[in-house]
TIKE-610350 format. One record per residue (C-alpha): x, y, z; residue number from 1; residue in three letters. Coordinates in nm, 4 decimals. Layout:
N
{{X Y Z} NUM 'ala'}
...
***
This chain:
385
{{8.9120 2.1307 10.1773} 1 'met'}
{{9.2623 2.0961 10.1012} 2 'arg'}
{{9.5317 2.1274 10.3712} 3 'leu'}
{{9.8838 2.2750 10.3526} 4 'ser'}
{{10.1836 2.1208 10.4756} 5 'ala'}
{{10.1322 2.2413 10.8051} 6 'asn'}
{{9.7677 2.1390 10.8116} 7 'ser'}
{{9.6468 2.5208 10.7536} 8 'val'}
{{9.3331 2.5452 10.4981} 9 'pro'}
{{9.4637 2.6598 10.1573} 10 'ser'}
{{9.3831 3.0154 10.0833} 11 'gly'}
{{9.3994 3.1086 10.4767} 12 'val'}
{{9.7482 3.1522 10.4894} 13 'gly'}
{{9.7381 3.4015 10.2029} 14 'ala'}
{{9.5109 3.6134 10.4323} 15 'phe'}
{{9.7236 3.5742 10.7414} 16 'ile'}
{{10.0481 3.6853 10.5599} 17 'trp'}
{{9.8570 3.9752 10.4044} 18 'ala'}
{{9.7497 4.0634 10.7498} 19 'gly'}
{{10.0605 4.0606 10.8858} 20 'ile'}
{{10.2200 4.2862 10.6044} 21 'phe'}
{{9.9235 4.5611 10.6486} 22 'leu'}
{{10.0394 4.5747 11.0267} 23 'val'}
{{10.3714 4.6169 10.9385} 24 'phe'}
{{10.3124 4.8538 10.6720} 25 'phe'}
{{10.0245 5.0525 10.8792} 26 'leu'}
{{10.3201 5.0614 11.1889} 27 'phe'}
{{10.5628 5.1837 10.9024} 28 'gly'}
{{10.3689 5.4654 10.7909} 29 'leu'}
{{10.3097 5.5961 11.1598} 30 'met'}
{{10.6790 5.5478 11.2235} 31 'arg'}
{{10.7619 5.8072 10.9264} 32 'tyr'}
{{10.4520 6.0286 11.0124} 33 'ala'}
{{10.6315 6.2068 11.2925} 34 'gln'}
{{10.9066 6.3272 11.0185} 35 'tyr'}
{{10.6536 6.4667 10.7108} 36 'ile'}
{{10.5361 6.7854 10.8414} 37 'leu'}
{{10.7624 7.0669 10.9380} 38 'pro'}
{{10.5676 7.1560 11.2717} 39 'tyr'}
{{10.5566 6.9762 11.5926} 40 'arg'}
{{10.2365 6.9786 11.7905} 41 'asn'}
{{9.9817 6.7430 11.9259} 42 'gln'}
{{9.8152 6.7088 11.5764} 43 'asp'}
{{10.1425 6.6859 11.3816} 44 'ser'}
{{10.1358 6.3297 11.3892} 45 'trp'}
{{9.7723 6.2574 11.2799} 46 'gly'}
{{9.8264 6.5023 10.9780} 47 'asp'}
{{10.0920 6.3023 10.8819} 48 'gly'}
{{9.9591 6.0038 10.8809} 49 'phe'}
{{9.6757 6.1232 10.7120} 50 'tyr'}
{{9.9105 6.2520 10.4296} 51 'leu'}
{{10.0786 5.9133 10.4039} 52 'leu'}
{{9.7529 5.7372 10.3926} 53 'leu'}
{{9.5263 5.9634 10.1524} 54 'arg'}
{{9.6868 5.8390 9.8336} 55 'pro'}
{{9.6156 5.4771 9.8642} 56 'tyr'}
{{9.2384 5.5530 10.0111} 57 'leu'}
{{9.2218 5.7479 9.6838} 58 'glu'}
{{9.3518 5.4880 9.4982} 59 'gly'}
{{9.1516 5.2429 9.6514} 60 'ile'}
{{8.8168 5.4446 9.5917} 61 'ser'}
{{8.8975 5.4794 9.2364} 62 'thr'}
{{8.8819 5.1037 9.1452} 63 'ile'}
{{8.4992 5.1053 9.3207} 64 'phe'}
{{8.3773 5.4386 9.2100} 65 'thr'}
{{8.3362 5.5977 8.8317} 66 'pro'}
{{8.6280 5.8379 8.7481} 67 'gln'}
{{8.3402 6.1061 8.6715} 68 'ala'}
{{8.1796 6.0700 8.9858} 69 'gln'}
{{8.4393 5.9781 9.2481} 70 'gly'}
{{8.7628 6.1438 9.3893} 71 'gly'}
{{8.8082 6.4660 9.5501} 72 'arg'}
{{8.7151 6.7523 9.2963} 73 'arg'}
{{9.0258 6.9067 9.1362} 74 'pro'}
{{9.1640 7.2685 9.1917} 75 'ala'}
{{9.0713 7.5339 8.9747} 76 'arg'}
{{9.3842 7.7122 8.9579} 77 'asn'}
{{9.6825 7.5632 8.6923} 78 'val'}
{{9.9596 7.7473 8.9451} 79 'asn'}
{{9.8567 7.5324 9.2415} 80 'ile'}
{{10.1633 7.3057 9.3677} 81 'pro'}
{{10.1199 6.9280 9.2820} 82 'asn'}
{{10.1351 6.7921 9.6787} 83 'ser'}
{{9.7704 6.9991 9.7044} 84 'phe'}
{{9.6160 6.8063 9.3846} 85 'arg'}
{{9.7977 6.4761 9.5183} 86 'asp'}
{{9.7734 6.4984 9.8968} 87 'met'}
{{9.5201 6.8205 9.9738} 88 'gly'}
{{9.8364 6.9602 10.1590} 89 'ala'}
{{10.1479 7.1550 10.0950} 90 'gly'}
{{10.3597 7.4696 10.1151} 91 'met'}
{{10.2478 7.7971 10.0475} 92 'val'}
{{10.5031 8.0559 9.9455} 93 'arg'}
{{10.5689 8.3851 10.2136} 94 'ser'}
{{10.4300 8.6039 9.9560} 95 'his'}
{{10.1076 8.4126 9.9032} 96 'glu'}
{{9.7721 8.3118 10.0427} 97 'val'}
{{9.4947 8.0282 9.9517} 98 'leu'}
{{9.1464 8.1251 9.8696} 99 'ala'}
{{8.9570 7.8486 9.9860} 100 'leu'}
{{8.6024 7.7251 9.9256} 101 'ala'}
{{8.3835 7.4773 9.9979} 102 'thr'}
{{8.1039 7.4082 9.7150} 103 'gly'}
{{8.0714 7.7284 9.5649} 104 'ser'}
{{8.1318 7.9545 9.8989} 105 'ala'}
{{8.4333 8.1248 9.9987} 106 'phe'}
{{8.5104 7.9300 10.3195} 107 'ser'}
{{8.8736 8.0795 10.4467} 108 'arg'}
{{9.1983 8.1806 10.3680} 109 'asp'}
{{9.5030 7.9975 10.4278} 110 'ala'}
{{9.9000 8.0876 10.4242} 111 'gly'}
{{10.1608 8.1231 10.4082} 112 'ser'}
{{10.3662 7.8280 10.5233} 113 'gly'}
{{10.2246 7.4468 10.5340} 114 'phe'}
{{9.8226 7.4330 10.4478} 115 'val'}
{{9.6096 7.1257 10.4698} 116 'arg'}
{{9.2801 7.1521 10.2857} 117 'leu'}
{{8.9788 7.0238 10.4746} 118 'ala'}
{{8.7627 6.7353 10.3376} 119 'leu'}
{{8.5497 6.9030 10.0500} 120 'gly'}
{{8.7731 7.2135 10.0265} 121 'glu'}
{{8.9134 7.3149 9.7045} 122 'val'}
{{9.1703 7.6440 9.6054} 123 'ile'}
{{8.9734 7.9037 9.4073} 124 'thr'}
{{9.2544 8.1199 9.3812} 125 'asp'}
{{9.6322 8.2193 9.4743} 126 'ile'}
{{9.6775 8.5522 9.6137} 127 'ile'}
{{9.9977 8.7204 9.5644} 128 'asp'}
{{10.0821 8.9761 9.8363} 129 'leu'}
{{10.3613 9.1590 9.7173} 130 'arg'}
{{10.3204 9.5065 9.5577} 131 'pro'}
{{10.2125 9.4723 9.2338} 132 'gln'}
{{10.2310 9.7371 8.8877} 133 'thr'}
{{10.0393 9.7436 8.5943} 134 'arg'}
{{10.0871 9.9579 8.2848} 135 'thr'}
{{9.8058 10.0716 8.0454} 136 'glu'}
{{9.8403 10.2541 7.7445} 137 'glu'}
{{9.5958 10.5721 7.7078} 138 'val'}
{{9.4738 10.7382 7.3792} 139 'ala'}
{{9.2761 11.0713 7.4549} 140 'ala'}
{{9.2015 11.3885 7.3197} 141 'asn'}
{{9.2151 11.7322 7.5127} 142 'thr'}
{{8.9584 11.9947 7.5379} 143 'arg'}
{{9.0648 12.1599 7.2130} 144 'asp'}
{{9.0374 11.8365 7.0004} 145 'gly'}
{{9.4259 11.7583 7.0113} 146 'ile'}
{{9.5242 11.3936 7.0369} 147 'pro'}
{{9.7722 11.2814 7.2919} 148 'val'}
{{9.8896 10.9724 7.3743} 149 'gln'}
{{10.0381 10.8581 7.7072} 150 'thr'}
{{10.0490 10.5476 7.9851} 151 'ala'}
{{9.9191 10.5257 8.3334} 152 'val'}
{{10.1043 10.2832 8.5874} 153 'ser'}
{{9.9281 10.1821 8.9059} 154 'val'}
{{10.1229 10.0443 9.1937} 155 'lys'}
{{9.9035 9.8490 9.4224} 156 'phe'}
{{9.8759 9.5518 9.6581} 157 'arg'}
{{9.5971 9.3455 9.8986} 158 'val'}
{{9.5048 9.5885 10.1828} 159 'arg'}
{{9.7277 9.5457 10.5093} 160 'arg'}
{{9.6581 9.6778 10.8359} 161 'his'}
{{9.9144 9.7086 11.1571} 162 'glu'}
{{9.6665 9.4271 11.3425} 163 'thr'}
{{9.5738 9.2635 11.0098} 164 'ser'}
{{9.7666 8.9075 11.1086} 165 'ser'}
{{9.7664 8.7127 11.3888} 166 'asp'}
{{10.1394 8.6061 11.3174} 167 'asp'}
{{10.3683 8.8717 11.3667} 168 'pro'}
{{10.6684 8.7192 11.1586} 169 'asp'}
{{10.4634 8.7140 10.8538} 170 'leu'}
{{10.6907 8.8992 10.5823} 171 'leu'}
{{10.3854 9.0089 10.3823} 172 'tyr'}
{{10.0861 9.1003 10.6384} 173 'pro'}
{{9.7629 9.1021 10.5065} 174 'tyr'}
{{9.3926 9.1947 10.5890} 175 'asp'}
{{9.2033 8.8473 10.6434} 176 'lys'}
{{8.8685 9.0552 10.5044} 177 'asp'}
{{9.0534 9.1666 10.1988} 178 'ala'}
{{9.1008 8.8156 10.0679} 179 'ile'}
{{8.7287 8.7419 10.0041} 180 'phe'}
{{8.6847 9.1214 9.8702} 181 'gln'}
{{8.9716 9.0493 9.6471} 182 'val'}
{{8.8227 8.7350 9.4863} 183 'ile'}
{{8.5245 8.9375 9.3991} 184 'gln'}
{{8.7024 9.1283 9.1290} 185 'leu'}
{{8.8108 8.8424 8.9283} 186 'asn'}
{{8.5436 8.8615 8.6283} 187 'ser'}
{{8.4986 8.6690 8.3349} 188 'ile'}
{{8.6212 8.9003 7.9833} 189 'asp'}
{{8.4469 8.8272 7.6256} 190 'ser'}
{{8.6523 8.5141 7.5297} 191 'glu'}
{{8.5268 8.3212 7.8568} 192 'ala'}
{{8.8282 8.3766 8.0297} 193 'gly'}
{{8.9394 8.4499 8.3754} 194 'val'}
{{9.0574 8.8277 8.4446} 195 'arg'}
{{9.2215 8.8124 8.7550} 196 'pro'}
{{9.1920 9.1191 9.0279} 197 'trp'}
{{9.5791 9.2165 8.9316} 198 'thr'}
{{9.4371 9.3168 8.6068} 199 'glu'}
{{9.1454 9.5046 8.7108} 200 'gln'}
{{9.3037 9.8168 8.8293} 201 'val'}
{{9.4610 9.9747 8.5232} 202 'ala'}
{{9.2159 9.9869 8.2783} 203 'pro'}
{{9.0101 10.1571 8.5152} 204 'gln'}
{{9.3007 10.4094 8.5909} 205 'ala'}
{{9.3175 10.4532 8.2053} 206 'ser'}
{{8.9446 10.5436 8.1861} 207 'ser'}
{{8.9657 10.7799 8.4357} 208 'leu'}
{{9.2553 10.9702 8.2882} 209 'leu'}
{{9.0626 10.9818 7.9660} 210 'val'}
{{8.8148 11.1583 8.1238} 211 'thr'}
{{9.0450 11.3913 8.3041} 212 'asp'}
{{9.2423 11.5008 8.0043} 213 'leu'}
{{8.9360 11.5939 7.7906} 214 'ala'}
{{8.8737 11.8616 8.0414} 215 'gln'}
{{9.1829 12.0489 7.9510} 216 'his'}
{{9.3232 12.2124 7.6691} 217 'thr'}
{{9.6664 12.1268 7.5623} 218 'leu'}
{{9.8597 12.4634 7.6420} 219 'asn'}
{{9.7062 12.4307 8.0000} 220 'gln'}
{{9.8808 12.0776 8.0434} 221 'leu'}
{{10.2249 12.2247 7.9889} 222 'tyr'}
{{10.2035 12.4984 8.2113} 223 'gln'}
{{10.3656 12.5106 8.5441} 224 'thr'}
{{10.3044 12.6925 8.8636} 225 'asp'}
{{10.5773 12.8744 9.0857} 226 'ala'}
{{10.6724 12.5214 9.2713} 227 'ala'}
{{10.7025 12.3713 8.9144} 228 'gly'}
{{10.3969 12.1234 8.9465} 229 'arg'}
{{10.1952 12.1132 8.6008} 230 'thr'}
{{9.8144 12.0280 8.5629} 231 'pro'}
{{9.9351 11.6578 8.5063} 232 'leu'}
{{10.0942 11.6323 8.8793} 233 'asp'}
{{9.7084 11.7138 8.9704} 234 'asp'}
{{9.5685 11.4754 8.7297} 235 'val'}
{{9.7870 11.1978 8.9128} 236 'lys'}
{{9.6831 11.2856 9.2526} 237 'asp'}
{{9.3176 11.2864 9.1554} 238 'arg'}
{{9.3620 10.9407 8.9959} 239 'leu'}
{{9.5197 10.8050 9.3051} 240 'arg'}
{{9.2040 10.9362 9.5266} 241 'gln'}
{{8.9384 10.8229 9.2925} 242 'gln'}
{{9.1189 10.4615 9.2544} 243 'leu'}
{{9.1543 10.4651 9.6518} 244 'ser'}
{{8.7599 10.5410 9.6935} 245 'arg'}
{{8.6721 10.2726 9.4262} 246 'gln'}
{{8.8910 9.9888 9.5072} 247 'phe'}
{{8.8893 10.0109 9.8924} 248 'asp'}
{{8.5931 9.8166 9.9135} 249 'lys'}
{{8.7578 9.5383 9.7111} 250 'tyr'}
{{9.0271 9.4992 9.9502} 251 'gly'}
{{9.3235 9.6863 9.7611} 252 'val'}
{{9.5546 9.9605 9.8435} 253 'glu'}
{{9.6597 10.2122 9.5828} 254 'ile'}
{{10.0137 10.2861 9.6690} 255 'leu'}
{{10.1150 10.4987 9.3823} 256 'gly'}
{{9.9986 10.6491 9.0080} 257 'val'}
{{10.2308 10.7539 8.7481} 258 'ser'}
{{10.1461 10.9183 8.3846} 259 'ile'}
{{10.4447 10.9206 8.1171} 260 'arg'}
{{10.4633 11.2399 7.9076} 261 'pro'}
{{10.2361 11.3266 7.6778} 262 'leu'}
{{10.3252 11.2059 7.3038} 263 'ser'}
{{10.1626 11.4207 7.0443} 264 'leu'}
{{10.1363 11.4298 6.6495} 265 'pro'}
{{10.4642 11.5189 6.4789} 266 'pro'}
{{10.2666 11.7779 6.3044} 267 'lys'}
{{10.1349 11.9125 6.6503} 268 'val'}
{{10.5106 11.9313 6.8055} 269 'gln'}
{{10.6459 12.1203 6.5090} 270 'glu'}
{{10.3950 12.3802 6.5381} 271 'gln'}
{{10.4492 12.4106 6.9557} 272 'arg'}
{{10.8146 12.4267 6.8261} 273 'ile'}
{{10.7593 12.7188 6.5975} 274 'glu'}
{{10.5286 12.8788 6.8286} 275 'thr'}
{{10.7845 12.8438 7.1260} 276 'trp'}
{{11.0598 13.0060 6.8818} 277 'gln'}
{{10.8778 13.2745 6.7816} 278 'ala'}
{{10.7827 13.3734 7.1449} 279 'asp'}
{{11.1201 13.3686 7.2930} 280 'trp'}
{{11.2581 13.5644 6.9243} 281 'glu'}
{{11.0495 13.8305 7.0189} 282 'arg'}
{{11.1539 13.8045 7.4120} 283 'lys'}
{{11.4997 13.8323 7.2768} 284 'ile'}
{{11.3809 14.1687 7.0423} 285 'gln'}
{{11.2014 14.3372 7.3207} 286 'ile'}
{{11.5493 14.2685 7.5610} 287 'ala'}
{{11.7918 14.3884 7.2958} 288 'gln'}
{{11.5744 14.6880 7.2187} 289 'ala'}
{{11.6004 14.7722 7.5930} 290 'ser'}
{{11.9307 14.6848 7.6257} 291 'gly'}
{{12.0158 14.8991 7.3356} 292 'asn'}
{{11.7956 15.2332 7.4515} 293 'ala'}
{{11.9777 15.2063 7.7952} 294 'glu'}
{{12.3452 15.1615 7.6061} 295 'ala'}
{{12.2360 15.5010 7.4138} 296 'val'}
{{12.1479 15.6556 7.7605} 297 'arg'}
{{12.4383 15.6027 7.9275} 298 'arg'}
{{12.6154 15.7307 7.6651} 299 'ile'}
{{12.4613 16.0581 7.6499} 300 'arg'}
{{12.4955 16.1005 7.9994} 301 'arg'}
{{12.8684 16.0113 8.0012} 302 'ala'}
{{12.9202 16.2841 7.7271} 303 'arg'}
{{12.7327 16.5520 7.9506} 304 'ala'}
{{12.9318 16.4829 8.2384} 305 'arg'}
{{13.2741 16.4688 8.0352} 306 'ala'}
{{13.1482 16.8079 7.9228} 307 'gln'}
{{13.0534 16.9338 8.2553} 308 'ile'}
{{13.4120 16.8575 8.4054} 309 'glu'}
{{13.5647 16.9790 8.0822} 310 'ile'}
{{13.3970 17.3303 8.1105} 311 'ile'}
{{13.4711 17.3227 8.4870} 312 'glu'}
{{13.8358 17.2509 8.4228} 313 'gly'}
{{13.8781 17.5667 8.1767} 314 'ile'}
{{13.7201 17.7797 8.4113} 315 'leu'}
{{13.9498 17.6642 8.7120} 316 'gln'}
{{14.2466 17.7482 8.4732} 317 'asn'}
{{14.0915 18.0596 8.3100} 318 'val'}
{{14.0896 18.2144 8.6758} 319 'glu'}
{{14.4238 18.0678 8.7654} 320 'ala'}
{{14.5811 18.2195 8.4706} 321 'ala'}
{{14.4089 18.5211 8.5191} 322 'lys'}
{{14.5406 18.5815 8.8898} 323 'arg'}
{{14.8931 18.5009 8.7352} 324 'ser'}
{{14.8324 18.7679 8.4416} 325 'asp'}
{{14.9478 18.5270 8.1968} 326 'asn'}
{{14.9772 18.6339 7.7832} 327 'ala'}
{{14.9174 18.3159 7.6615} 328 'asn'}
{{14.6205 18.2405 7.8129} 329 'leu'}
{{14.4454 18.0615 7.5373} 330 'ile'}
{{14.7303 17.8510 7.4667} 331 'lys'}
{{14.7325 17.7426 7.8413} 332 'ile'}
{{14.3563 17.6935 7.8532} 333 'val'}
{{14.3630 17.4449 7.5573} 334 'thr'}
{{14.6274 17.2494 7.6998} 335 'leu'}
{{14.4772 17.2576 8.0206} 336 'arg'}
{{14.1400 17.1618 7.8514} 337 'ala'}
{{14.2877 16.8328 7.6703} 338 'leu'}
{{14.4048 16.7295 8.0168} 339 'asp'}
{{14.0656 16.7788 8.1644} 340 'val'}
{{13.9030 16.5944 7.8807} 341 'leu'}
{{14.1321 16.2670 7.9154} 342 'asn'}
{{14.0741 16.2876 8.2965} 343 'his'}
{{13.6837 16.3047 8.2584} 344 'ala'}
{{13.6892 16.0022 8.0172} 345 'met'}
{{13.8853 15.8214 8.2730} 346 'asp'}
{{13.6530 15.8953 8.5374} 347 'asn'}
{{13.4237 15.6557 8.6523} 348 'asp'}
{{13.1787 15.9301 8.7407} 349 'met'}
{{13.1044 15.9949 8.3746} 350 'ala'}
{{12.8705 15.6543 8.4261} 351 'gln'}
{{12.6731 15.7858 8.6945} 352 'thr'}
{{12.2730 15.7721 8.6168} 353 'lys'}
{{12.1614 16.1346 8.6716} 354 'leu'}
{{11.8513 16.2364 8.4755} 355 'pro'}
{{11.9166 16.3708 8.1102} 356 'asp'}
{{11.7586 16.6777 8.2181} 357 'ala'}
{{11.9541 16.7868 8.5185} 358 'val'}
{{12.2502 16.6730 8.3250} 359 'ile'}
{{12.1714 16.9498 8.0375} 360 'thr'}
{{12.0754 17.2095 8.2591} 361 'asn'}
{{12.4394 17.1749 8.4231} 362 'leu'}
{{12.5975 17.2222 8.0757} 363 'val'}
{{12.4031 17.5031 8.0280} 364 'gln'}
{{12.4953 17.6632 8.3513} 365 'asp'}
{{12.8662 17.5707 8.2888} 366 'ala'}
{{12.8184 17.7313 7.9533} 367 'thr'}
{{12.7036 18.0656 8.0488} 368 'lys'}
{{12.9478 18.0856 8.3259} 369 'gln'}
{{13.2578 18.0557 8.0952} 370 'ile'}
{{13.1079 18.2991 7.8360} 371 'glu'}
{{13.0576 18.5521 8.1173} 372 'gln'}
{{13.4169 18.5360 8.2556} 373 'leu'}
{{13.5515 18.5292 7.9387} 374 'leu'}
{{13.3520 18.8663 7.8409} 375 'glu'}
{{13.4539 19.0398 8.1795} 376 'arg'}
{{13.8233 18.9577 8.1081} 377 'gln'}
{{13.8018 19.1026 7.7647} 378 'asp'}
{{13.6528 19.4289 7.9227} 379 'glu'}
{{13.9868 19.5871 8.0795} 380 'pro'}
{{14.1441 19.5356 7.7161} 381 'his'}
{{13.8885 19.7498 7.5230} 382 'glu'}
{{13.8780 20.0024 7.8022} 383 'gly'}
{{14.2577 20.0596 7.7549} 384 'gly'}
{{14.2402 20.1323 7.3770} 385 'thr'}
***
């Protein structure tokens, strides 16, 4: 056996130095482990030490275990932070929550803040807790066969309740039962790609909208009631109710539904404009004809009233001339008649709305009275000749 200068067997010294290095290394890890995690409790030191030691243990295991069989199962979501892939722990954003599984079965939800995966746990999905908005283009036909184009937008989020979270300081509280329900919405499309739950709501709303539009004619969709509501407003309310019933069991809360104004083919749009224009022209003609008839009636009333005032004024002047025994009776009556005519045309009473029959009777009565007075005036002259 070969001995060193200190009478130590060859190779034993190397093991001694390796042991000393390992002890100092472990003590160094334990020293820094208390500063790794952001929280301070009885488990923070052990969790920090485990996170520091885990990469070294996994590196050693890859030496003795084939890569295909060893190591931790890779996470399934490509958006997972690298710290979860490398150390099985990391920080989760305030608007996110992790869906964790053991094997192929859902195990728990985790987040936000610091999360450490248990042995054998993998991240199946990262759920965004913020309100989501998705828009889907819609091509449909009305009940009278007219093609229309529009778009439906749905605003939704993971269901939440007032008592949904154990931490009242969470920015986005959520119902813990809803996480398991939400991941059930994930599906595989025709191209073997995963369709996340956020892409499942808008297509369903589009399908419901096509069915609802087919139950209305185009004219019905453009009608408004006294409150200014259109059938599209009722369609939006029904869509929200139907979507809420369908997706509540999947942990999705529907916040609102909006529908873009209908887009019509150019020929249909031109035809609607022509129909609308013809209808308004007809209404204008009716209004103008009604206004003209009313103007004619007012003119007739004004003329009749003026005639009444003229005749009354003439009668008054005839009586005055008769009492004064004036020889120029005709001249005086003529001049006074002109004054009465001017006064009658400026009088607002000429515009009063009296029935035509009443005005005609007044004119006839006044005419007969003036004729009788003139005849009585002529009788003394005839008797004296």
